[in-house]
C-alpha angles and dihedrals in degrees: 000000000000118000122216115244091250094052090045090054090048093050091048093048091052092049095051097038091091091054095049097058095064117231117043132177107260096160139033130304113261122235105212134188111201096197092100092053092052098063092092122148116223119192122191114234120204122197140233100037117246113272094011115135104236132183125203137171128240108286095031124115121247091217137036129186135181141155127256111207117204115206130181113240146141134249123224113203096184134047119247121218119201127184113209140162140227124182087351092302123119120249120186121202132194123196105202121220120255145088119323122191123215112265105176146302140254146155089293094055139263120331121223120185144182134179118262092000102131127062122198132196123188116201096204096059104016087238116163127179146151123236145181112261146101145184140311111220109208118221086214106091089201092054125080122238123247144225118247136196120208096205096058098029088229139141093226105181137001110240090214098226143044110275126224116245146156121228109231142167112240119210119203128183110230128183123246116249086217114045132176128196134190104202121201106228102178148268133288115182108308093343134089129201128217128182120211118210135178127206128195110198089337093309113120118233101219092188090067098047113118135175115214127194123203128189105216096178092104105017125037093191117089132176141197131174092347097313120116126199131187110215112216099174135353133191139153089265102046151346131235115201151137128236109227097172133009128233117283 
């Protein structure tokens, strides 16, 4: 049967459409439990350190705090190249080296991911792109590990071998949902002014703003909401001080 030129073009376009859109599900959909990825430890960090001499400018906060989240992960030292196929066309994948945090677990193994960690090239269209993904480490020592894409939740290609990796703990700085600041406003005579502010998810809470004035002519130690500071030097350009105790 002879196809008309128009019909032939439509058939070819339909056949290639999967390759033109980048990542496609060439494997099976992953069934993932995220319990293992939620066992992260988060520690609060307060700065400056207690007793440390610190100098700030007018408008800066005397205190800072954030959380450091610890997540289990793996480190790949070498890139991994994989040759796969989709609709008969070659697709080349590269998993780039780096640190991959734990994402979840399933029957196929433990999933480790990193943003922009997987490159893909499709021979049919010449399409190339970089995607969020990682690897699935199989618990079966005789079974190879696999490539995984986050966007499609799919095990895309078997790597065909056990990959080499190092187990690590990944530390990430994460902002506090609730944040407090104590801003140095300046000096007038023998007094200094501080402004207290509260934030909830980066939105200021105006009802809790408060300006406090301290006379430091006779006592260099000041306190507010449980925090204690020792003032070493103050001017209308900056403040030198020590933190003796953090905010409650």
